[in-house]
N, C-alpha and C positions, 0 to 999 in steps of 0.2 A: 648791675654791672653791664657794661656794653661789650658784648663779645666781638662786635665789629672792630673794636680797637685792640682787644686782647689777642685775638687769634693771629693777626699778622706778626705780633711780637713772638708768639710761640712758634709759628712756622719759621720765622727767621732764626730764632735761637736753635731750633733743631737742625736746620740746614748748615749754619755756620759751625756749630759744635761738631757735627758729623764731618764736615770738610776739614776743619783744623785739627781735631783731636781723634778722629775716627771712632767717636763714641756716639751711640744712640742715647737719646734722653727720654725719660718718662716724666710726667708731671706729678709732683707731690700734691698734697691737698692745698688748694688755694685758701688763703685766710686773710681776714682784715686785721690790720694792726694799728696801734695808736702812735707808735714812734719807731725809731731805728736804734736799737740797742744791740751792738755787735761786740763779740768777744774774740780776741785773737784772730782778727780778720783784716782783709783789705776791703775797701768800699770804693767802687768806681761810680762816680756820679755824672750823668749826662742829661742835659735838658733837651726837650723837644718843643718846638714852637710852630705856630701856623694854625691849620685847621684843627689839629689836636695839640693840646699844650699840657706838658707835665714833666715830672722829674723821674728819671729811671736810676735806680741804685742797684748795682750788682754787688752783693755781699758774698765774699769768698773767704773761707777759712785759709789760714796760711799754708797748711799742708796741701790743700787742694790747689792753691795758687802755685806752689812748687811743682805739682804734677802737671798743671796746665802749661806752665812756662817750659818745663822739660820737654813735653811733647812738641810744643810750638817751635822751640829752638833746636830740636833734634839732638839734644844731649842732656845728661842729668844735671839739673839745677839744684844746688844745695842751699842757696841763700837767695833771698829776694833783694837783688841789687837793681840798679836803674834799668838795665836791659831786660831782666825778667819781668819787672813791673810794667815796662813799656809793652811787652808782648801781651800781658793780660789786659791792659787798657785797650790795646789794638783789637783784641777779640771782642770786647764790649762795644767798641765803636763799630766794628763790622756787623755785629748783631743789630744795632740800631740803624746802621746804614741800610742794611737789607730790609729792615722793617719800613724805613722811609720809602724804599722802592716799591714794596707791596702796597703801602698806603697810596702812593702816587698812581699805581695801576688801578686803584679803586676810587680815584678822584679826590683823594685827601692830600692836600699840599702841606708838607712839613719840612722843617729844617732841624738839624741837630747841632748841639754845641760840641766843643772840645771836651774830652773827659777830664775830670778832676779825681785824683786818687787820694784817699785817706787811709792810713794804716795805724793800728794800735792794738794794745791789749784790751782796752775797754773804750769803745767809741759810742757816743750818743750824737745823733744828728736830728735836729728838730724837724718836725713835719712842716710842710708848706703852710698848711692851715692849722691853726690851733684848735682843732675839734677832734673828737674821738673817731677812731676807725676810718682814717682817711688814706691808709696805705694798703694796697693789695700786695700780698706776698705770694710769689709763685716759685716753689722749689723746683729746680730743673735737676733731676736725678740722672746721673750718667750710669751706663751699664756696669761700671766698676764700683758703684755706690757713692762716688763723690757727688757733692751737691753744690750748686750755685743758686743762691737765693736771689731772685730778681724781684725787686720791690718797685711798684709803680704808684706814683701819686699824681692824681689829676682829677679835677672837678668834672672832666668829661667822662669819667668812668663811674663815679659814685654820685647818685642823686641824693640831695638832702631830703630827709623825711619831714 
């Protein structure tokens, strides 16, 4: 794994989550995964292209999404409607936007796509490449115990053996 690409994402995640939610994060155990199987979740998918290319997927359980939307909107959110989903997608976009700025400061030119959101009781999203262990999962654990699983797929991160 190339930490030169992972560290900016972690720095950006920490700063944005602290600014938006007043939550410190710690990193859970990084793991390699074969696919995206999500249960009772939202998935925000954003592509990055340029000197670093890959797909970022923010997997958020519905109860955590309600918490995030409530804090961002300044009032209790009890359902995931269009406005609350938009807030969560915006947080994801801000994290990758900040990541792009850090990359740029390090001489890595990137562009990010608009977010795509998927929601469901049982979600399967195919990996970019049909090979094993192509997804890095990074659990972002907030001080209150809530978790955002950030999944990164990129051939720039994992070398073939």
